N, C-alpha and C positions, 0 to 999 in steps of 0.2 A: 504493500500499500504505500503511495505517495502524496502528501498534503501539498496543495498548491495555494498560492494566495491570490490568483486571479484565473479567471477564463478568458480566452481569447477567441473570437471567432473570424474567419476569413471569408470575406463576402466576395462573391464571384459576378464579375461584371458580365452583364449580358446586353445584346442590343434591343433598340427599341422595336423591333420586330417581333422579339419574342414577346413583350408586354401585348403589342397590337394583337398578336394572336391568341393568347390567353383571353384577351377581352373578348374578342370575335366569337369564340368558342362557348361564351356563357351568355346566353340572353339577360342575365341579371346584370353581368358586368356591362353589358351594353346599354341596358337600361340607365343605369347608374350613371354612365360615361354622359349619355344623350342629356339626361336631367341636368347634369351638371353642367354641360356645354350651354345648353339653353339659358340656364340662370346666369352664366358669365357674359354672354354675348348679348343679353337683354340689358346688361349694364351699359348705359350710353357711354360711358368713357372707353369701354372695350370696343364697342361697337363700331367706333369712328376712329380708333387708334390706329395708325398704318401699320403696326405690327401685327395687328389680329385681322389685316384686310384679306389675306389668302383664307384665312381660316372662315371668317363670315361669308366669304364668296363660295366656298366650298358647303358650308351650312345650308345657305340660300339654294343652292343647286341641288342638295339633299331633300329639302323641303318640297321645292317644286317638283322634281321628279317622283317622291313620293306621292303626292298631290294627283300627278298626271299618271300614275300607275293604278292607284286606287279607283280613279273615277273611269279608266278605262275597263276596268274589270266587272263593272256594274252594269 
């Protein structure tokens, strides 16, 4: 038996693609992501912040595409 005075853990780095894949594999994670994205992008400061412009553009495209697809199936 050996007594240690601290425990250390090693964190393994991973790419963002791993995170994206894990989120896309889970309907719950996707819902949480979309709800948080919606809450963040409806904040006026982010909505018009140039740093968020591409994200806002993709979110608008997502909403438009889903609206179109849903009306097309009815």
